[in-house]
N, C-alpha and C positions, 0 to 999 in steps of 0.2 A: 360687737356687729360684724359679720364676716367682710373678708376685702376682696373683689373680685379683681382681679386684671382679665383683658378683654383682647382678645384677635377678635379681627373684623376680615374674612377673608375676603376677595376677588379676580379672579380666577389662581389661582394658586397662588396667591400675596397676599402678604402681610397692610395692606390701607386701613386710613383714617377717609371717612368723610364727612366735609365741611354743612350743617344741621342739616345731615341725609341728602346733602345735595352729587349724584356719580359723577358729576362732570367738575367739581370740586373733589379730586382724592389723590389725597399723597401717597407715597408708596411706602414703608419702613422696612420693608424686609421682604427672602423672597423665599425667605425656606418657615416657617409657623410651628415649625417642630424644636429649632433651634429658638425658637423668642419662649412659648412653652415649656420649655423647660427653664431657661433663663427666670423666669417668673418662676416653677419649684426651685431654685438656684436660690432665689431670692429670699425665701422660704411662701412663697404664696402653696396655699390647699387648693382653692380654688379655679378654674379656668372660663370666663363669660368667653363663651368661642358662637359668631354670625359668619355665616356663608346670605352671604352680602346678594351674588348671583340667582342662591332659593328666592333668595327675600323679594329678586324684583322681576326674577319669569317664574319662581314655583318651580325648579327642576335644583336635581340636592346634584349639583353641577365639581362641588370639593368634598363629594364625599369622603376620597382615595382621600384625600389631605387630613381628611377628620376622623376621619379614622384610625392613620398613624396618630397621632395625637392620641385618639385615648388610649390606646394599644403603647405608647412608652411614655407617654408624661406621668402616668403617676398621678394627675391629678382628679378629683370632681368636678367634671364639668360642664354646664349648660347648654344645649344649641336650643341656636334659632335660626331663623330662614326661610323662607318658603313650606316649613310645616303643615299640613296641610290635609291629609289624611291618616289614617294606623297606619298606614305597612309602613308610611316614613316612622311611626316614631315607633314605634316597633324597631326598626332596623336598626337605631338608633341608641335605645335602651342594649339592642341584642351586641352590639359594639361597643353597651359600655359609658352611655350614655348616662350622668345623674340624677338628670332634667330635662325635659325639652318642652322646646317653650311655642306657641305661639301665638298668632298676632292676628295675622291676619282672617286667619278663618274665626276667630273668635264675632268676631263684628258679622263676616257671611255665614256663617254655618254655629247659630252661639247652643243649638240642639246636637248638636257632633262635638262641640268643645266641652259640653256639659258630659258628656257620655263619658268619656275620654276620661274629664276630669274623675270621672264615680269606679273605673274602671282602673286606672293608674296612679291616682292617689296623687302623695305627692312627691312622685313624678313625670307632674305637669302644672308647667306654671304656665303665664299670659304674660305679654309684654304689652304694655300696652300705654303707646305711640303718640303722645298728644300737639298737636301746634295750636296756636293758642287756645287750648281747655279740651277740644276736641279730637278724637281719634284718630291718629292715620294711618291708611293703607297699603300694603302693597311694598314695602319699601320705602312708604311715605311718600310717595307718589302723587296716592290721592286724601282725602280729606272725608269723616263719615259728616254724618250730622246730629255724629253722639259725644254727648258729654263722657269722658274720663270718668272723672266720677258718677257716673248712672253708672257707664261699663264694667265699675270693678267691684259695686253696687252687685251685679245681679251674680259675678261670676262670681261671688263669698259665695250670693245666696244657693250655685249650684257648686259649689264643692271647691271650688278652685282656692288651693289655699295662699299660693307663693306670685305677687304681683311684681313683676316689670319695668320700673315707674319711669318713661325717660319726658322730659323739657325739650321737644326735638330746634327745640329756638336755644338755647344752651346746647347743643347734643355738639363737640369737634371744634365749639371757637373757649375751649380756656379762658373761659370770661365770669366763671364761678355754676353753680346751680342752685335749683327753684327753690329752695328752701322750704317759702311757702304750701308749695302744692304738695310737699312731703309732708309735714306739719298739718294739712289738712285728710291727708290721703292715709293717713298709717292709721285715722278715726275707724273706723270702718270694721277694723278687723282682721284684716289677709300680715301674714310675713309680705315687709315691703322690704323692693334693691331698687334702691336708686342709682336713674344712669344716666348719662349728659352731662359736659362743666365739670366735676368737682375737680378744683384746682388749685387747694389748697387741706393742708391739715386742721387750719381753722374748722369748716366749713364739714368735714370727717367729724371734725368733734361735736358737733350743731345735729348731726346726721345720725348719729349715736345719742345724743339725747332725748333728742326727736325720738327716738327706737324703732327707728327702723330695724331691715333684719339682717338686708347688707349694704354696700356697696363697691359701680362699678366702677373704676377705673382706665381710659382708654388717653383719649390724648397730653393728658398730662406727666403719665410716666413715659411713655414713645419721645415728647421732648425736654422729659430732663426735671420737668414742673413738681415731682415730686419722683422723690428715690422712695419706692416701692417694696424697700427692705425697713429705709425708718417707717414704711407708712405702717407695715404688717407687724414688727418690733410696738408700735404703740395704741394699734388698734386690734391685733391680733389677726389667724384667718380666715 
């Protein structure tokens, strides 16, 4: 199982939101590249990077910071947040991203998502973020009428290989993740990455047993609840 430490960007700073609420934001640093390099020094090989301004506004406001991380960190970076057209996909991939994450556009323009999955293959992932089992869009500000399991099944059939699933109620709360959801979703037959609320090595052990491809760690690292070096030595990079 792969461990992906997370950096969420807003106004060029490293932040975490509580359950996706932009009004409940904690700033953890103002030098994102330094944070990425600290993760690498701990043994990380992957990084999950989200442009929160992009997710909310649909504009790549943190591209300069992201580009610096891509060029200087040496990490395999997956990037999400407001990526809704092919120009932006190509721009991030050309800058060195390993994988680009589509979110809102997967709900609002499924045909485009399918086309991009066929064209770029494993370089495309889809972030499925759920509130009470229904997919949330536009930086989690809106909840759609589509159930997460239904969307993931359709995405698999369209050729999407990797799904990053977040239970919004767990995200940023450090209260544990929704293990039952991952047990169900992993049976759909995609490379599943768990995200949101993971706060113990016991949970990581259970996710490994379930068979998910990877697990994203955010607030638990920033608050010291989990030690990245220890986690990586146990579960790998």
